[in-house]
C-alpha positions in Angstrom: 16.9 -36.5 -8.4 15.3 -39.9 -7.7 13.4 -38.5 -4.6 12.0 -35.7 -6.9 10.9 -38.4 -9.5 9.5 -40.5 -6.8 7.5 -37.6 -5.4 6.0 -36.6 -8.8 5.0 -40.3 -9.6 3.3 -40.5 -6.2 0.9 -37.9 -7.3 -0.9 -35.2 -5.4 -2.6 -36.1 -2.2 -5.9 -34.5 -1.7 -7.0 -34.4 2.0 -8.3 -32.1 4.5 -5.0 -31.6 6.0 -3.3 -30.9 2.6 -6.0 -28.5 1.3 -5.6 -26.5 4.5 -9.2 -25.2 4.0 -9.6 -24.0 7.5 -6.1 -22.1 7.5 -7.0 -20.5 4.1 -10.5 -19.5 5.3 -9.1 -18.0 8.4 -6.6 -16.0 6.4 -9.0 -14.8 3.8 -11.7 -13.9 6.4 -9.2 -12.2 8.8 -10.0 -14.3 11.6 -7.5 -14.1 14.4 -4.5 -11.8 13.9 -4.2 -11.6 10.2 -5.8 -8.2 9.6 -4.1 -6.7 12.7 -0.7 -8.0 11.4 -1.5 -6.5 7.9 -2.3 -3.2 9.2 0.8 -3.2 11.3 3.4 -4.6 8.9 2.5 -3.3 5.6 2.6 0.2 4.0 -0.5 1.3 2.3 -0.1 4.1 0.0 -2.4 7.2 0.2 -2.6 7.6 -3.5 -3.7 3.9 -4.5 -7.4 2.9 -4.2 -7.7 -0.5 -2.7 -11.3 -1.2 -3.9 -12.1 -3.9 -6.2 -11.8 -3.2 -10.0 -15.5 -3.5 -10.5 -16.2 -1.2 -7.7 -13.8 1.5 -9.0 -15.3 1.4 -12.4 -18.8 1.6 -11.1 -17.7 4.7 -9.1 -15.9 6.3 -12.1 -12.3 5.6 -10.9 -9.5 8.1 -11.7 -6.4 6.8 -13.4 -3.0 6.9 -11.5 -1.8 10.0 -13.5 -5.1 11.9 -12.5 -4.7 11.1 -8.8 -0.9 11.9 -8.8 -1.6 15.2 -10.5 -4.3 16.2 -8.1 -2.1 15.2 -5.1 0.9 17.3 -6.6 -1.6 20.4 -7.0 -2.7 20.0 -3.4 0.7 19.8 -2.1 2.1 22.7 -4.0 -1.0 24.9 -3.0 -1.1 23.9 0.7 2.1 22.6 2.0 4.3 25.1 3.5 6.7 23.6 5.8 8.7 26.0 8.5 12.2 24.8 8.3 13.4 28.1 9.5 12.4 30.2 12.5 11.2 33.6 11.7 14.4 35.1 13.0 16.4 32.9 10.6 14.3 33.7 7.8 14.6 37.4 8.4 18.3 37.2 8.7 18.7 35.4 5.4 16.3 37.8 3.7 18.4 40.7 5.0 21.7 39.2 3.9 20.5 38.1 0.3 18.2 39.8 -2.1 15.3 37.4 -1.9 11.9 38.3 -3.3 
């Protein structure tokens, strides 16, 4: 507890090393491996728009519900996976009354 009190009373040191301006600048500007690491390590959803709020507003951004509804309609209309071979499908249709 005493060390925390001492640290608080000593104040905040402001120096180039403590501010870490170069490190922050490098991270923000993507110099070095930062951008590559982000692209490798993070998941970016296909539904979210990562533009600035101001840019989104200027471009007439859609809300999350609208984007989700459009995606659902697209998937239902266009996604037709083939889990079964045509022979398996035909056998199931012969055995059961499937419309």
